[in-house]
N, C-alpha and C positions, 0 to 999 in steps of 0.2 A: 908741705914742705920744701922742709928750705935745701938751699943747692947744695945740691957732695952731703950731704951728711944724710940725710935717709931719716931723720925726725921727724913724726906726727904730728906736733904740736912746734906752733910758732913761735910759742912764747912759758913763761913760766906761770902768767898769770891764766891760760886757756887755761892749760892741768886743771887753777885748781876749782877753773870756773865751768869744767865740765864735771868735777868731782862733784862741787854741790849740787849739780843737774840731776846727777846719776843718784846718791846719798841723798835728797830729799824727799819726804815719808815714803820709805823704803822698807822701815820697817811693815813688818805682817799685824796686820792690826785683825787676829781672828779675836783675843780676851779680851775685854774691861770694856769701857766708859767709849773710848776711842774706837771704834768694833764699831758702835751701835749709833745710828740716826733714827730721825724722824721719815715715816713714808709719805710724808706731806710735804714737807720743807726744809727740810734735813737737816736738819734745827737737832743735833748733841746734849743740850740739856735739857731737866724738866723727860722725858723719856715715860713714858706708860706699857710697860714689860708687858703687861698680865695681859690675857686673854689673849698672846702673841698683835694686839696692836700693834703695834709699836710706832708710837705716836706717841709728841711730846702733849705736852698739856694743855697750851693753847688750842693744836691744832682739832685737840680730844670732847674742846667745848665750843670748837665751834662746830665740830662733825654728829655730835654724841647723837643729837637726835636723825638724822642718817645711816645713821648705822644702826638704832633700835633700841639706845639706854634711855632710860626713863628717869626724871630726877626723885624723888620720893620726899617727902614733908625732911 
């Protein structure tokens, strides 16, 4: 605190920095591509949501046999 003024911020820069930290990624992500990620690697691109897989395509190819998927001709 500043001496005698009772202000909680030391300077304007501190206030701006605190505001950015509070606002960064604060928008609610309930819907859309930003709300979903791969359950294995947390990637957001190439997501397969069918049957509740929620895996990116690369992880799906890696774990398809373990899950029980069989590649047909």
